[in-house]
ROMAR-379179 format. One line per field, with one value per residue (C-alpha): x, y, z; residue in one letter. Coordinates in nm, 2 decimals. Example, Ala and Ser with C-alpha at 12.3 -4.5 7.8 and 13.67 -1.06 7.14 Angstrom:
BEGIN
px = c(1.23:1.37);
py = c(-0.45:-0.11);
pz = c(0.78:0.71);
type = c(A:S);
This chain:
BEGIN
px = c(0.46:0.65:0.94:1.15:0.99:0.92:1.16:1.01:1.12:1.08:1.41:1.38:1.05:1.02:1.03:0.66:0.55:0.76:0.60:0.25:0.33:0.47:0.16:-0.08:0.09:0.12:-0.24:-0.43:-0.22:-0.23:-0.61:-0.62:-0.37:-0.52:-0.84:-0.66:-0.47:-0.79:-0.96:-0.66:-0.59:-0.95:-1.03:-1.13:-1.38:-1.51:-1.56:-1.78:-1.99:-2.05:-1.98:-2.11:-1.98:-1.87:-1.55:-1.31:-1.09:-1.39:-1.49:-1.14:-1.13:-1.46:-1.34:-1.01:-1.20:-1.40:-1.06:-0.93:-1.23:-1.21:-0.87:-1.00:-1.15:-0.82:-0.69:-1.01:-0.94:-0.59:-0.71:-0.96:-0.74:-0.44:-0.66:-0.77:-0.42:-0.24:-0.52:-0.66:-0.38:-0.24:-0.40:-0.76:-0.72:-0.59:-0.84:-1.13:-0.99:-0.94:-1.30:-1.45:-1.21:-1.26:-1.64:-1.63:-1.41:-1.64:-1.94:-1.80:-1.86:-2.23:-2.32:-2.54:-2.41:-2.53:-2.75:-2.94:-2.99:-2.88:-2.71:-2.73:-2.46:-2.17:-2.32:-2.31:-1.96:-1.84:-2.00:-1.84:-1.50:-1.53:-1.59:-1.30:-1.07:-1.16:-1.10:-0.78:-0.63:-0.51:-0.36:-0.02:0.06:-0.07:0.11:0.43:0.41:0.32:0.63:0.87:0.77:0.80:1.13:1.48:1.64:1.90:1.64:1.35:1.41:1.40:1.08:0.90:0.98:0.72:0.45:0.55:0.62:0.26:0.13:0.33:0.22:-0.15:-0.08:0.09:-0.20:-0.44:-0.22:-0.20:-0.57:-0.66:-0.43:-0.57:-0.93:-0.84:-0.70:-0.97:-1.28:-1.43:-1.47:-1.84:-1.79:-1.54:-1.78:-2.08:-1.95:-1.58:-1.45:-1.65:-1.47:-1.15:-1.35:-1.53:-1.20:-1.18:-1.42:-1.23:-0.89:-1.02:-1.17:-0.84:-0.65:-0.88:-0.85:-0.47:-0.47:-0.70:-0.46:-0.17:-0.08:-0.02:0.33:0.59:0.63:0.26:0.22:0.51:0.34:0.00:0.15:0.31:-0.03:0.12:-0.09:-0.21:-0.58:-0.58:-0.29:-0.39:-0.41:-0.08:0.07:-0.02:0.08:0.41:0.53:0.43:0.78:0.83:0.47:0.55:0.87:0.68:0.41:0.69:0.89:0.58:0.52:0.75:0.59:0.24:0.29:0.55:0.36:0.04:0.20:0.45:0.26:-0.11:-0.16:0.11:-0.10:-0.36:-0.09:0.07:-0.26:-0.46:-0.18:0.09:-0.14:0.00:-0.24:-0.39:-0.19:0.14:0.06:-0.02:0.29:0.52:0.37:0.40:0.77:0.81:0.62:0.85:1.15:0.99:0.93:1.27:1.46:1.24:1.39:1.74:1.65:1.52:1.85:2.05:1.86:1.94:2.31:2.36:2.08:1.73:1.83:2.11:1.88:1.58:1.80:1.94:1.59:1.48:1.80:1.75:1.39:1.48:1.75:1.59:1.21:1.16:1.42:1.25:0.92:1.08:1.20:0.85:0.73:0.98:0.73:0.96:0.82:1.17:1.26:0.94:1.03:1.38:1.23:0.97:1.25:1.45:1.15:1.05:1.40:1.43:1.10:1.21:1.48:1.21:0.93:1.15:1.29:0.99:0.79:1.07:1.17:0.82:0.76:1.09:1.02:0.74:0.75:0.53:0.26:0.18:0.35:0.03:-0.13:0.19:0.24:-0.13:-0.19:0.12:0.09:-0.28:-0.26:0.01:-0.16:-0.50:-0.37:-0.12:-0.13:-0.50:-0.52:-0.21:-0.39:-0.64:-0.38:-0.16:-0.45:-0.56:-0.21:-0.18:-0.52:-0.43:-0.07:-0.09:0.24:0.28:0.57:0.35:0.33:0.71:0.74:0.48:0.67:1.00:0.85:0.73:1.08:1.23:0.99:1.06:1.43:1.40:1.20:1.43:1.74:1.59:1.49:1.71:1.87:1.67:1.80:2.05:1.83:1.61:1.24:1.13:0.83:0.74);
py = c(-1.49:-1.33:-1.09:-1.02:-1.07:-0.77:-0.69:-0.79:-0.47:-0.10:-0.05:0.19:0.36:0.74:0.97:1.07:0.71:0.65:0.96:0.84:0.49:0.64:0.87:0.59:0.37:0.65:0.78:0.47:0.39:0.76:0.76:0.43:0.55:0.90:0.72:0.50:0.80:1.00:0.71:0.64:1.00:1.09:0.76:0.92:1.15:0.87:0.65:0.92:0.94:0.56:0.40:0.63:0.50:0.63:0.43:0.61:0.30:0.08:0.32:0.32:-0.06:-0.08:0.18:0.00:-0.33:-0.21:-0.10:-0.45:-0.64:-0.46:-0.62:-0.97:-0.95:-0.84:-1.20:-1.27:-0.94:-1.06:-1.38:-1.20:-0.91:-1.14:-1.36:-1.06:-0.90:-1.22:-1.33:-1.01:-0.77:-0.53:-0.23:-0.38:-0.48:-0.14:0.06:-0.12:-0.14:0.24:0.31:0.08:0.19:0.56:0.52:0.33:0.58:0.87:0.68:0.70:1.07:1.01:0.77:0.92:0.89:0.67:0.94:0.96:0.59:0.40:0.06:0.09:0.35:0.12:-0.16:0.06:0.18:-0.18:-0.27:0.02:-0.05:-0.41:-0.30:-0.06:-0.33:-0.57:-0.32:-0.19:-0.54:-0.52:-0.17:-0.21:-0.54:-0.43:-0.09:-0.26:-0.53:-0.25:-0.05:-0.34:-0.47:-0.12:-0.04:-0.08:-0.39:-0.20:0.04:-0.18:-0.10:0.27:0.25:0.02:0.27:0.50:0.27:0.31:0.68:0.71:0.55:0.78:1.08:0.98:0.95:1.28:1.46:1.29:1.39:1.75:1.78:1.62:1.86:2.16:2.06:2.01:2.36:2.55:2.37:2.35:2.00:2.03:2.11:1.82:1.58:1.70:1.72:1.82:1.46:1.39:1.64:1.45:1.14:1.36:1.41:1.05:1.08:1.34:1.18:0.83:0.96:1.12:0.80:0.59:0.83:0.81:0.43:0.38:0.58:0.34:0.01:-0.29:-0.38:-0.51:-0.83:-0.91:-0.82:-1.04:-1.33:-1.28:-1.25:-1.59:-1.71:-1.81:-1.60:-1.86:-1.93:-2.01:-1.81:-1.85:-2.23:-2.24:-2.01:-2.25:-2.56:-2.45:-2.15:-2.23:-2.18:-1.82:-1.75:-1.86:-1.66:-1.35:-1.37:-1.38:-1.10:-0.87:-0.90:-0.61:-0.39:-0.49:-0.42:-0.14:0.07:0.08:0.12:0.39:0.59:0.53:0.43:0.66:0.98:0.79:0.63:0.97:1.14:0.87:0.68:0.94:1.24:1.47:1.71:1.63:1.89:1.77:1.41:1.49:1.70:1.42:1.17:1.43:1.45:1.07:1.07:1.34:1.14:0.83:1.00:1.17:0.84:0.59:0.65:0.63:0.29:0.18:0.29:0.11:-0.21:-0.19:-0.15:-0.37:-0.62:-0.66:-0.91:-0.69:-0.39:-0.60:-0.78:-0.44:-0.31:-0.62:-0.62:-0.25:-0.30:-0.60:-0.40:-0.05:-0.07:-0.12:0.14:0.38:0.33:0.39:0.72:0.81:0.79:1.06:1.33:1.54:1.65:1.71:1.35:1.22:1.40:1.24:0.90:0.94:1.04:0.73:0.49:0.65:0.61:0.25:0.17:0.30:0.03:-0.23:-0.06:0.09:-0.25:-0.48:-0.40:-0.49:-0.79:-0.94:-0.87:-1.04:-1.35:-1.46:-1.51:-1.29:-1.55:-1.54:-1.21:-1.02:-1.31:-1.40:-1.04:-0.97:-1.30:-1.28:-0.91:-0.92:-1.23:-1.08:-0.74:-0.89:-1.10:-0.85:-0.51:-0.40:-0.55:-0.37:-0.06:-0.29:-0.53:-0.25:-0.09:-0.43:-0.53:-0.20:-0.26:-0.62:-0.57:-0.22:-0.15:0.14:-0.06:-0.34:-0.20:-0.19:-0.55:-0.65:-0.46:-0.62:-0.97:-0.89:-0.78:-1.10:-1.32:-1.11:-1.15:-1.53:-1.52:-1.29:-1.50:-1.80:-1.61:-1.58:-1.26:-1.13:-0.78:-0.88:-1.14:-1.07:-1.10:-1.46:-1.51:-1.87);
pz = c(-3.56:-3.84:-3.81:-3.51:-3.16:-2.95:-2.67:-2.34:-2.16:-2.22:-2.40:-2.69:-2.58:-2.61:-2.31:-2.36:-2.34:-2.03:-1.86:-1.94:-1.80:-1.48:-1.44:-1.51:-1.25:-1.00:-0.99:-0.89:-0.59:-0.50:-0.49:-0.29:-0.02:0.00:0.11:0.36:0.50:0.55:0.71:0.94:1.03:1.10:1.27:1.60:1.42:1.20:1.51:1.66:1.34:1.29:1.63:1.91:2.24:2.58:2.56:2.31:2.27:2.19:1.92:1.77:1.78:1.59:1.33:1.28:1.27:0.97:0.82:0.88:0.76:0.42:0.38:0.42:0.07:-0.08:-0.13:-0.33:-0.52:-0.58:-0.74:-0.96:-1.07:-1.12:-1.34:-1.54:-1.56:-1.67:-1.91:-2.05:-1.99:-1.73:-1.89:-1.88:-1.51:-1.41:-1.60:-1.44:-1.09:-1.06:-1.16:-0.90:-0.63:-0.67:-0.69:-0.36:-0.19:-0.31:-0.17:0.19:0.18:0.11:0.39:0.67:1.02:1.31:1.45:1.12:1.01:1.31:1.27:0.89:0.90:1.01:0.79:0.48:0.57:0.60:0.26:0.08:0.23:0.13:-0.23:-0.20:-0.06:-0.34:-0.62:-0.46:-0.45:-0.80:-0.79:-0.62:-0.79:-1.13:-1.13:-1.02:-1.29:-1.54:-1.46:-1.43:-1.77:-1.93:-1.76:-1.91:-1.76:-1.55:-1.41:-1.30:-0.93:-1.00:-1.21:-0.96:-0.68:-0.83:-0.68:-0.31:-0.38:-0.50:-0.19:0.03:-0.18:-0.13:0.25:0.25:0.09:0.32:0.62:0.51:0.43:0.77:0.95:0.76:0.83:1.20:1.22:1.02:1.13:1.48:1.64:1.58:1.21:1.17:1.34:1.14:0.78:0.77:0.77:0.45:0.23:0.15:0.03:-0.23:-0.41:-0.51:-0.81:-1.02:-0.94:-1.04:-1.37:-1.46:-1.38:-1.59:-1.88:-1.88:-1.85:-2.15:-2.37:-2.32:-2.49:-2.27:-2.17:-2.42:-2.21:-2.21:-2.58:-2.67:-2.48:-2.64:-2.99:-2.93:-2.81:-2.47:-2.24:-1.98:-1.95:-1.58:-1.43:-1.06:-1.09:-1.26:-0.99:-0.71:-0.91:-1.05:-0.85:-0.49:-0.36:-0.47:-0.37:-0.01:0.00:-0.14:0.13:0.40:0.23:0.22:0.60:0.70:0.44:0.55:0.92:0.89:0.64:0.84:1.18:1.08:0.82:0.89:1.26:1.40:1.43:1.63:1.84:1.92:2.00:2.17:2.35:2.41:2.45:2.18:2.00:1.67:1.48:1.63:1.55:1.19:1.16:1.29:1.04:0.76:0.83:0.81:0.48:0.33:0.44:0.29:-0.05:-0.05:-0.01:-0.19:-0.54:-0.39:-0.26:-0.60:-0.75:-0.48:-0.55:-0.92:-0.83:-0.53:-0.57:-0.42:-0.14:0.01:0.05:0.18:0.43:0.55:0.61:0.81:1.03:1.11:1.21:1.43:1.61:1.63:1.64:2.02:2.11:1.87:2.04:2.38:2.25:2.13:2.49:2.62:2.57:2.35:2.02:1.88:1.96:1.80:1.48:1.48:1.54:1.26:1.02:1.12:1.09:0.76:0.62:0.73:0.58:0.24:0.23:0.22:0.04:-0.24:-0.33:-0.27:-0.59:-0.83:-0.61:-0.62:-0.99:-1.08:-0.87:-1.11:-1.49:-1.72:-1.75:-1.38:-1.27:-1.20:-1.01:-0.82:-0.70:-0.63:-0.44:-0.22:-0.16:-0.07:0.14:0.36:0.38:0.45:0.74:0.89:0.71:0.73:1.08:1.20:1.35:1.52:1.65:1.77:1.96:2.10:2.21:2.40:2.57:2.66:2.77:2.91:2.73:2.49:2.33:2.21:1.85:1.84:1.94:1.67:1.40:1.51:1.48:1.13:1.03:1.16:0.95:0.64:0.69:0.69:0.37:0.18:0.29:0.11:-0.21:-0.51:-0.64:-0.94:-1.02:-1.29:-1.46:-1.77:-1.71:-1.76:-1.98:-1.87);
type = c(X:X:X:X:X:X:X:X:X:X:X:X:X:X:X:X:X:X:X:X:X:X:X:X:X:X:X:X:X:X:X:X:X:X:X:X:X:X:X:X:X:X:X:X:X:X:X:X:X:X:X:X:X:X:X:X:X:X:X:X:X:X:X:X:X:X:X:X:X:X:X:X:X:X:X:X:X:X:X:X:X:X:X:X:X:X:X:X:X:X:X:X:X:X:X:X:X:X:X:X:X:X:X:X:X:X:X:X:X:X:X:X:X:X:X:X:X:X:X:X:X:X:X:X:X:X:X:X:X:X:X:X:X:X:X:X:X:X:X:X:X:X:X:X:X:X:X:X:X:X:X:X:X:X:X:X:X:X:X:X:X:X:X:X:X:X:X:X:X:X:X:X:X:X:X:X:X:X:X:X:X:X:X:X:X:X:X:X:X:X:X:X:X:X:X:X:X:X:X:X:X:X:X:X:X:X:X:X:X:X:X:X:X:X:X:X:X:X:X:X:X:X:X:X:X:X:X:X:X:X:X:X:X:X:X:X:X:X:X:X:X:X:X:X:X:X:X:X:X:X:X:X:X:X:X:X:X:X:X:X:X:X:X:X:X:X:X:X:X:X:X:X:X:X:X:X:X:X:X:X:X:X:X:X:X:X:X:X:X:X:X:X:X:X:X:X:X:X:X:X:X:X:X:X:X:X:X:X:X:X:X:X:X:X:X:X:X:X:X:X:X:X:X:X:X:X:X:X:X:X:X:X:X:X:X:X:X:X:X:X:X:X:X:X:X:X:X:X:X:X:X:X:X:X:X:X:X:X:X:X:X:X:X:X:X:X:X:X:X:X:X:X:X:X:X:X:X:X:X:X:X:X:X:X:X:X:X:X:X:X:X:X:X:X:X:X:X:X:X:X:X:X:X:X:X:X:X:X:X:X:X:X:X:X:X:X:X:X:X:X:X:X:X:X:X:X:X:X:X:X:X:X:X:X:X:X);
């Protein structure tokens, strides 16, 4: 290659380019988690549409079971999107994934209910969610790698925090929309057609996201690699052969995010309404407060990880969850809505310490040649096994143990495992991004 090599970070880029990069990274995860929010928050209504049963808890288990099964294809999606992202570019992977994902989400609104087509209704729901899970597998990892590789070296944590902020924003819109629909529509209207309305929004949002992504160049780090003709041909194989140790540590480090995110920000409305007896509106409001807390603190966490290091912030998050999760769930059962709001703010704030730091931490663990693959495989393995199954496991643990504290113990165990993984990882915040 002639001339000077490109810098492998976003130093020197204009403000307009940075804004487009941030928006392109934001919107895909926003659409993905808007869908997950609506599915989680309207789980009881969706259960009635696709799994009619006299036992309400059985219907919820079946609904969350479909939610969980769609996550089992995410490791496969991680392999595929990692291969595309590391071989053909981050831009190409992200532009295709958002198109498939938003189309699958939109399709959920069109599936007839059980009363119309019988057993084919839950089968079609499962198939659509499998496609959605496969396509979404590249979003979080790809957007994080995209932002980290575009960010100035001393602001990678801040830039990467856009990704969890986008997921929380999607959840927030889903929560607000579910709450509004619950207030303005009668139960019969919600059961008949109201629950379908949020899923229809996926199509226009996905098309906007794809348009923004196609107008961007690929990242400086990936372009520098391809100009040197060093983009790897089989990144996933190289990942398992040469980078298995950081891969194992990454899977463990993601565990708190996987369980915590779904328990606190997705399953909680169902827990508050179905297990503790609060009204739907109160349950949505409590989770909305947690989401606002999460979004408010997530960028401060990214800044803190840039200043103090990824490990210190991640360790702090794990220790807090180990110590405070079960007492927090005890307080939820007091019956006081004011106490529940305080607990939700506490849990949301604690979760930001992990989630605001994790994207930059994972992206920096792996070199550019396998960064997309390393992030996608580790993140999706952990989320498939423990994240997507978290609502199902939480509901099942309560049913088996008879204890409403069961989800708290589960979350505490996840935090302990993440703590061990992070302790064995290296600090990456001050190092330049490695190409090889």
